[in-house]
C-alpha positions in Angstrom: 0.0 -0.1 0.2 1.5 3.6 -1.1 0.7 7.0 1.4 2.0 10.1 0.4 4.8 11.3 2.6 5.2 15.0 3.8 5.9 17.2 1.0 3.6 14.8 -1.1 6.3 12.3 -1.0 5.2 8.4 -1.5 7.0 5.6 0.2 5.8 2.0 0.4 5.0 0.9 3.8 4.5 4.4 5.1 3.9 3.3 8.7 7.0 0.8 9.0 9.2 3.4 7.9 7.3 6.4 9.8 8.1 3.9 13.2 11.5 3.3 12.0 12.9 6.9 11.0 16.5 6.7 9.7 16.4 3.0 9.4 17.6 3.3 5.9 20.2 6.0 7.0 22.2 4.2 9.5 22.9 1.4 7.3 25.2 3.3 5.2 26.6 5.9 8.2 30.0 6.8 8.1 29.9 6.9 12.1 29.3 2.9 11.8 32.8 2.8 9.4 34.6 4.6 11.9 34.2 2.5 14.9 34.4 -0.5 12.6 38.0 0.6 11.7 39.0 1.4 14.9 38.3 -1.9 16.5 40.4 -3.1 13.7 43.4 -0.7 14.8 42.9 -1.5 18.2 43.2 -5.6 17.1 46.2 -5.0 15.5 47.7 -3.1 18.0 47.2 -6.1 20.2 49.1 -9.0 17.8 51.5 -6.1 17.1 51.9 -5.6 21.4 51.9 -9.6 21.6 54.5 -10.4 18.9 57.2 -7.8 20.3 56.8 -9.1 23.7 56.9 -12.9 22.7 60.0 -11.9 20.2 61.8 -10.7 23.8 61.3 -13.7 26.0 62.9 -15.8 22.6 65.3 -13.0 22.7 66.0 -13.9 26.9 65.6 -17.5 26.8 68.0 -17.7 23.8 71.0 -15.3 25.8 70.3 -17.4 28.9 70.9 -20.3 27.0 73.7 -19.3 25.1 75.4 -18.4 28.6 75.0 -21.2 30.6 76.3 -22.9 27.3 79.4 -21.2 27.6 79.8 -21.5 31.6 79.2 -25.2 31.2 82.1 -25.3 28.1 84.8 -23.5 30.4 84.1 -25.4 33.4 84.5 -28.6 31.1 87.5 -27.4 29.8 89.1 -26.5 33.0 87.6 -30.2 34.0 89.4 -31.5 31.0 92.9 -29.1 32.0 92.3 -30.7 35.6 93.1 -34.3 34.0 95.5 -33.5 31.9 97.7 -32.3 35.2 96.2 -35.0 37.3 96.9 -38.3 35.2 101.2 -37.2 34.3 103.4 -35.2 32.8 103.8 -36.0 29.2 104.2 -34.4 25.9 100.4 -34.0 25.7 100.0 -32.4 28.8 103.1 -29.6 28.1 101.3 -29.3 25.0 98.5 -27.9 26.6 100.0 -25.6 29.2 101.5 -24.2 26.5 98.5 -23.4 25.0 96.5 -22.2 27.6 99.9 -20.1 29.2 99.4 -18.6 25.7 96.2 -17.1 26.7 97.6 -15.2 29.5 98.9 -12.4 27.5 101.2 -11.9 24.8 105.0 -11.0 25.6 104.7 -8.0 22.6 101.8 -6.9 24.7 102.8 -6.6 27.8 103.2 -3.1 28.9 99.8 -2.7 28.6 98.5 -5.6 30.0 101.0 -5.0 33.2 99.8 -1.5 33.4 95.7 -2.5 33.2 96.3 -4.8 36.5 98.2 -3.0 38.1 95.2 -0.6 38.4 93.5 -3.4 40.7 96.1 -2.7 43.5 95.2 -3.8 46.7 96.4 -3.1 50.5 98.6 -6.7 51.9 99.7 -6.6 55.4 101.6 -9.9 56.7 99.9 -12.1 58.8 101.8 -12.5 62.2 99.9 -15.8 62.9 100.9 -17.6 60.2 104.9 -16.2 60.2 107.8 -19.1 60.7 108.7 -18.0 64.6 112.1 -17.0 63.0 110.8 -14.5 60.7 111.3 -10.8 62.0 108.9 -8.9 60.6 108.7 -5.2 60.4 105.8 -3.6 59.0 105.7 -5.3 55.7 109.3 -6.2 55.6 110.5 -9.9 56.3 113.6 -11.3 56.8 115.1 -14.8 58.0 117.0 -14.6 61.8 118.6 -17.2 63.9 116.8 -16.6 66.7 112.9 -17.1 67.0 111.1 -14.2 68.0 108.7 -13.0 70.9 105.1 -13.0 69.9 102.2 -15.2 70.7 101.7 -18.2 68.1 99.5 -20.7 67.5 101.5 -24.0 66.7 98.8 -25.1 64.0 98.7 -22.0 62.3 101.8 -21.1 61.7 105.0 -22.5 59.3 107.0 -24.5 61.6 109.7 -25.1 59.3 109.7 -23.2 55.9 110.4 -19.3 56.7 107.5 -18.3 55.2 104.0 -16.4 56.0 100.8 -15.4 54.5 99.3 -12.2 53.7 96.0 -10.6 54.0 93.7 -9.0 51.8 90.9 -6.3 52.9 89.2 -5.8 49.3 86.4 -7.9 47.5 87.7 -7.1 43.8 87.3 -9.1 41.3 91.4 -8.4 40.3 93.7 -8.1 43.1 97.5 -6.6 42.4 100.6 -6.4 44.4 104.2 -6.3 44.4 107.1 -7.7 46.3 110.7 -6.2 46.3 112.7 -9.7 46.5 115.9 -7.2 45.7 119.2 -9.3 45.0 118.3 -12.0 47.4 119.4 -15.5 45.6 116.2 -17.6 47.5 112.5 -16.7 47.8 109.4 -17.8 46.9 106.5 -15.1 46.3 102.7 -16.7 45.4 99.5 -17.7 46.6 98.8 -20.1 48.6 95.1 -21.9 49.7 93.8 -21.5 53.1 93.8 -25.3 53.1 97.4 -25.8 52.0 99.6 -27.3 54.8 102.0 -25.0 57.0 103.8 -27.9 59.2 106.9 -29.7 58.2 108.4 -30.1 54.9 106.4 -28.7 52.3 105.6 -29.9 48.6 104.9 -26.5 47.0 102.9 -26.9 43.9 98.7 -26.3 42.7 98.4 -29.2 43.9 98.8 -28.8 47.4 97.5 -25.0 47.2 100.8 -23.2 46.0 101.2 -21.2 42.9 104.4 -19.9 43.9 107.5 -18.5 41.6 110.7 -18.9 43.5 114.4 -18.1 42.8 117.0 -21.0 44.0 121.1 -19.4 43.4 120.5 -18.4 39.5 117.8 -20.3 38.7 113.6 -18.7 38.3 111.6 -21.8 38.5 107.5 -21.7 38.1 106.5 -24.4 40.8 103.5 -25.9 38.9 102.1 -29.0 38.6 105.4 -29.9 36.2 108.3 -27.0 37.2 108.8 -24.9 34.5 112.5 -23.0 34.4 111.9 -19.5 33.0 114.7 -18.8 31.0 114.6 -15.0 31.8 116.1 -12.1 33.4 115.4 -12.5 37.1 113.3 -9.5 38.5 114.0 -7.5 41.8 110.3 -6.7 42.1 107.5 -9.2 41.2 104.0 -8.4 40.1 101.1 -11.2 41.6 97.7 -10.5 40.0 95.1 -12.4 41.5 92.0 -12.7 38.8 88.8 -14.1 40.8 87.1 -14.4 37.7 89.3 -16.1 35.6 90.3 -18.3 38.4 94.0 -17.3 37.5 97.4 -16.3 39.3 99.8 -14.3 37.1 103.1 -12.9 37.9 105.1 -9.9 36.1 108.3 -8.9 35.9 107.7 -5.0 37.5 110.9 -3.9 35.7 110.8 -4.9 32.6 106.6 -4.2 32.2 106.5 -8.2 31.2 105.1 -11.2 32.0 106.8 -13.6 33.8 104.5 -16.6 34.3 100.9 -17.5 34.2 99.4 -20.6 35.8 97.2 -22.7 34.0 96.5 -24.9 37.1 92.9 -22.8 37.8 92.2 -21.7 41.6 88.9 -22.6 42.9 89.3 -22.0 46.2 90.2 -18.9 48.7 93.9 -17.8 48.8 96.2 -15.4 50.3 99.6 -13.4 49.4 102.2 -15.9 50.3 105.7 -15.1 51.0 109.3 -17.3 51.6 112.3 -15.4 52.4 114.8 -18.3 52.3 117.3 -18.4 54.8 120.1 -16.5 53.0 119.0 -13.0 52.6 120.8 -9.8 51.6 118.4 -7.6 52.2 114.5 -8.0 53.5 111.3 -8.7 51.5 109.5 -6.2 51.2 105.4 -5.8 50.2 105.8 -2.6 48.4 102.6 -0.3 49.1 100.8 0.9 46.0 97.5 3.5 46.0 94.3 2.9 44.2 95.8 3.8 41.0 99.0 1.5 40.9 101.1 4.6 41.8 103.8 3.9 44.7 102.6 5.4 47.9 105.7 7.4 48.7 109.0 8.1 46.7 110.5 5.7 49.2 108.8 3.1 48.0 109.8 2.5 44.6 111.5 -0.7 43.5 114.9 1.0 42.7 114.8 2.9 45.8 113.7 -0.3 48.0 116.7 -2.4 46.8 
């Protein structure tokens, strides 16, 4: 049925159209299209955020996996090294040690290497509770005497036969460096010793028993490694010792020449302390040289040249 609408315009089903004004207009309304577009944009934005979070989590997981794999490989390599060392002193072992020692530093670039490590200088004091009773200790100097020194000692805590003493380091640093003036003395031992290392009786100085030490006996300079190594180089008057707690290594330097002296391939996996032994035939006392945190001697009198 046709009916006449306002203004003489005819429409079909006039009653229904009248009851639903704008019915046909809403179908093509621009407002409806805008809402749909906004909904689509929000959905895409949410999907992009979810994808970004997923990728970030995957990246974090991959990083952790790589770190764990590297650590596992490093630990395995250290175990293999210890097995080589423990199973004898054959050619394979020596070749492996030479390969590992090459990682400690290059002899052509040790000046920079030494200067960098020297900035990790720490204050070392001598622990009287560990000193051989015949060692005369004054400040940071030590010398052998024929008379027992009058000081209270714990007989189980001292070196009763070896003319040695341990040092104390009050610094929680991943790298620790100190210097020892050995002068022209023909007998001495310098390095680090584990807390568990024996102190009583005749001692076997090697990493197996908890000592990482370089020594001089007459005209022979040695690294007292599991396989003793003669160091065919100029005998230094001042020794630099660097304890690398991150790489678990002990590195020795010739301070006068700014060169690498020796790097132990046997890793340090335990608490260690500075170790000093004077021998019983000294020209001058062994002396721990004071260094500031920048690696410079605290006073002019403390320089290696003036201390010798």
